[in-house]
C-alpha positions as a LaTeX table, in Angstrom:
\begin{tabular}{lrrr}
\hline
Residue & $x$ (\AA) & $y$ (\AA) & $z$ (\AA) \\
\hline
Met1 & $-1.01$ & $-2.92$ & 14.08 \\
Asp2 & $-1.29$ & $-4.29$ & 10.57 \\
Leu3 & 0.22 & $-2.24$ & 7.74 \\
Ile4 & $-0.78$ & $-3.20$ & 4.21 \\
Leu5 & 1.23 & $-1.69$ & 1.37 \\
Trp6 & $-0.67$ & $-1.81$ & $-1.93$ \\
Arg7 & 1.16 & $-0.53$ & $-4.99$ \\
His8 & $-1.09$ & 0.97 & $-7.64$ \\
Ala9 & $-1.89$ & $-1.28$ & $-10.56$ \\
Glu10 & $-0.48$ & $-0.89$ & $-14.09$ \\
Ala11 & $-0.90$ & 2.65 & $-15.41$ \\
Glu12 & $-0.58$ & 4.42 & $-18.73$ \\
Asp13 & 2.56 & 6.36 & $-19.57$ \\
Gly14 & 2.31 & 10.10 & $-19.94$ \\
Leu15 & 2.26 & 13.50 & $-18.34$ \\
Pro16 & 1.33 & 14.98 & $-16.06$ \\
Asp17 & 2.34 & 12.08 & $-13.83$ \\
Ser18 & $-0.44$ & 12.75 & $-11.32$ \\
Ala19 & $-3.11$ & 12.32 & $-14.03$ \\
Arg20 & $-1.97$ & 8.94 & $-15.37$ \\
Glu21 & $-4.83$ & 6.43 & $-15.41$ \\
Leu22 & $-4.88$ & 2.67 & $-15.07$ \\
Thr23 & $-4.67$ & 0.61 & $-18.24$ \\
Gly24 & $-7.26$ & $-2.08$ & $-18.97$ \\
Lys25 & $-4.86$ & $-4.60$ & $-17.44$ \\
Gly26 & $-4.41$ & $-2.30$ & $-14.44$ \\
Leu27 & $-8.16$ & $-2.07$ & $-13.87$ \\
Lys28 & $-8.34$ & $-5.86$ & $-13.91$ \\
Gln29 & $-5.40$ & $-6.09$ & $-11.47$ \\
Ala30 & $-7.03$ & $-3.58$ & $-9.11$ \\
Arg31 & $-10.38$ & $-5.39$ & $-9.18$ \\
Ser32 & $-8.87$ & $-8.82$ & $-8.53$ \\
Met33 & $-6.71$ & $-7.58$ & $-5.64$ \\
Ala34 & $-9.64$ & $-5.62$ & $-4.20$ \\
Ala35 & $-11.83$ & $-8.73$ & $-4.26$ \\
Trp36 & $-9.10$ & $-10.68$ & $-2.48$ \\
Leu37 & $-8.60$ & $-7.94$ & 0.14 \\
Glu38 & $-12.31$ & $-7.32$ & 0.72 \\
Ser39 & $-12.88$ & $-10.67$ & 2.43 \\
Arg40 & $-9.75$ & $-10.31$ & 4.58 \\
Leu41 & $-9.75$ & $-6.71$ & 5.74 \\
Pro42 & $-11.47$ & $-5.75$ & 8.96 \\
Lys43 & $-14.48$ & $-3.49$ & 8.40 \\
Asp44 & $-12.78$ & $-0.63$ & 10.29 \\
Ala45 & $-9.55$ & $-0.70$ & 8.26 \\
Arg46 & $-8.23$ & 2.78 & 7.50 \\
Ile47 & $-7.33$ & 3.25 & 3.82 \\
Ile48 & $-4.99$ & 6.10 & 2.90 \\
Val49 & $-4.31$ & 6.85 & $-0.74$ \\
Ser50 & $-1.97$ & 9.03 & $-2.78$ \\
Pro51 & $-3.67$ & 11.88 & $-4.65$ \\
Ala52 & $-2.43$ & 10.49 & $-8.01$ \\
Arg53 & $-5.23$ & 9.33 & $-10.32$ \\
Arg54 & $-3.86$ & 5.78 & $-10.70$ \\
Thr55 & $-3.82$ & 5.19 & $-6.92$ \\
Gln56 & $-7.30$ & 6.65 & $-6.57$ \\
Gln57 & $-8.54$ & 4.21 & $-9.23$ \\
Thr58 & $-6.74$ & 1.29 & $-7.56$ \\
Ala59 & $-8.27$ & 2.06 & $-4.15$ \\
Gly60 & $-11.65$ & 2.77 & $-5.76$ \\
Ala61 & $-11.83$ & $-0.86$ & $-6.85$ \\
Leu62 & $-12.03$ & $-1.73$ & $-3.13$ \\
Cys63 & $-14.21$ & 1.05 & $-1.72$ \\
Asn64 & $-15.14$ & 4.72 & $-1.92$ \\
Thr65 & $-14.42$ & 5.49 & 1.74 \\
Phe66 & $-10.67$ & 6.08 & 1.58 \\
Glu67 & $-8.67$ & 9.13 & 2.66 \\
Thr68 & $-6.57$ & 11.02 & 0.14 \\
Val69 & $-3.29$ & 11.81 & 1.89 \\
Arg70 & $-0.58$ & 13.77 & 0.08 \\
Glu71 & 2.08 & 12.36 & 2.46 \\
Val72 & 1.79 & 9.03 & 0.62 \\
Gly73 & 1.89 & 10.62 & $-2.83$ \\
Val74 & 4.46 & 10.52 & $-5.62$ \\
Gly75 & 7.90 & 11.33 & $-4.24$ \\
Ala76 & 6.94 & 10.79 & $-0.59$ \\
Ser77 & 9.60 & 9.48 & 1.75 \\
Ala78 & 9.30 & 6.22 & 3.65 \\
Arg79 & 9.19 & 8.29 & 6.84 \\
Asp80 & 6.27 & 10.36 & 5.49 \\
Val81 & 4.30 & 7.18 & 4.77 \\
Leu82 & 5.02 & 5.64 & 8.17 \\
Val83 & 4.01 & 8.81 & 10.00 \\
Ala84 & 0.80 & 9.11 & 7.96 \\
Ala85 & $-0.03$ & 5.46 & 8.73 \\
Gly86 & 0.84 & 5.79 & 12.42 \\
Trp87 & 3.36 & 2.95 & 12.28 \\
Pro88 & 3.98 & 1.11 & 14.55 \\
Ser89 & 1.61 & 2.26 & 17.29 \\
Ala90 & $-1.72$ & 2.87 & 15.53 \\
Glu91 & $-4.53$ & 0.53 & 16.39 \\
Gly92 & $-6.04$ & $-1.79$ & 13.83 \\
Thr93 & $-5.25$ & $-2.05$ & 10.14 \\
Val94 & $-3.99$ & 0.66 & 7.79 \\
Val95 & $-3.87$ & 0.15 & 4.03 \\
Val96 & $-1.55$ & 2.48 & 2.11 \\
Val97 & $-2.14$ & 2.71 & $-1.64$ \\
Gly98 & 0.94 & 4.31 & $-3.10$ \\
His99 & 3.97 & 4.21 & $-5.36$ \\
Gln100 & 7.41 & 2.80 & $-6.03$ \\
Pro101 & 10.08 & 3.35 & $-4.93$ \\
Thr102 & 8.53 & 4.65 & $-1.70$ \\
Leu103 & 6.55 & 1.54 & $-0.77$ \\
Gly104 & 9.60 & $-0.66$ & $-1.33$ \\
Glu105 & 11.60 & 1.62 & 0.95 \\
Val106 & 8.86 & 1.40 & 3.59 \\
Ala107 & 8.90 & $-2.41$ & 3.46 \\
Ala108 & 12.70 & $-2.51$ & 3.64 \\
Phe109 & 12.85 & $-0.11$ & 6.58 \\
Val110 & 10.12 & $-1.83$ & 8.58 \\
Leu111 & 11.56 & $-5.31$ & 8.02 \\
Ser112 & 15.31 & $-4.65$ & 8.03 \\
Gly113 & 15.87 & $-1.19$ & 9.44 \\
Gly114 & 17.56 & $-0.01$ & 6.25 \\
Leu115 & 16.37 & 2.34 & 3.51 \\
Val116 & 17.17 & 0.18 & 0.53 \\
Gly117 & 15.24 & $-0.05$ & $-2.71$ \\
Trp118 & 13.11 & $-3.18$ & $-2.52$ \\
Ser119 & 10.79 & $-3.61$ & $-5.47$ \\
Ile120 & 7.05 & $-4.06$ & $-5.08$ \\
Lys121 & 5.37 & $-5.29$ & $-8.24$ \\
Lys122 & 2.50 & $-3.26$ & $-9.74$ \\
Gly123 & $-0.82$ & $-4.08$ & $-8.09$ \\
Ser124 & 0.83 & $-6.16$ & $-5.35$ \\
Val125 & 0.14 & $-6.20$ & $-1.62$ \\
Trp126 & 2.65 & $-6.59$ & 1.21 \\
Trp127 & 0.98 & $-7.26$ & 4.58 \\
Leu128 & 3.09 & $-6.46$ & 7.66 \\
Ser129 & 2.20 & $-6.78$ & 11.35 \\
Gln130 & 3.67 & $-5.26$ & 14.47 \\
Lys131 & 3.20 & $-7.69$ & 17.36 \\
Lys132 & 4.09 & $-7.60$ & 21.03 \\
Ser133 & 6.12 & $-10.60$ & 22.17 \\
Leu134 & 7.96 & $-11.65$ & 25.31 \\
Gly135 & 11.14 & $-10.02$ & 24.01 \\
Gly136 & 9.42 & $-6.72$ & 23.14 \\
Glu137 & 7.93 & $-5.98$ & 19.76 \\
Glu138 & 8.50 & $-7.73$ & 16.47 \\
Thr139 & 7.58 & $-7.04$ & 12.89 \\
Val140 & 6.21 & $-9.93$ & 10.89 \\
Leu141 & 5.83 & $-10.17$ & 7.12 \\
Arg142 & 2.49 & $-11.95$ & 6.89 \\
Leu143 & 2.02 & $-12.01$ & 3.14 \\
Val144 & 3.22 & $-10.85$ & $-0.26$ \\
Ile145 & 0.84 & $-11.40$ & $-3.16$ \\
Ser146 & 0.64 & $-10.05$ & $-6.68$ \\
Pro147 & $-2.42$ & $-9.89$ & $-8.94$ \\
Asp148 & $-1.06$ & $-12.57$ & $-11.28$ \\
Met149 & $-1.22$ & $-15.04$ & $-8.37$ \\
Leu150 & $-4.96$ & $-14.59$ & $-7.91$ \\
\hline
\end{tabular}
């Protein structure tokens, strides 16, 4: 299984939190990351997205065929996200478009087994893989990329 964590791009300040929209810079970040992902994602990748407006806009830069899943929304736990994604046993690729600090906690837990607060930069992607090996299963960090690197 491949698990791709995509933090929403830069958003406006304000309330209610769920209605915050991407800034002009955020829209540009989302479009550039979406273009990069589009050529690398398998056609059957499952894309699950927080209900928050800024995550919907971020995912919308990639496609319109994503699932809105409240279990990856603002305030979700790392466990909620992993269950929603089917980690580590789901087949194929799952993209989660969500929020900090949750996505950082997901990355930390999957890679180190601890629930610490790793930081994922706005608009960035962390690509993780679960692979079978001779010694059992292993998790591999395949890539970390931020929009300013594109």
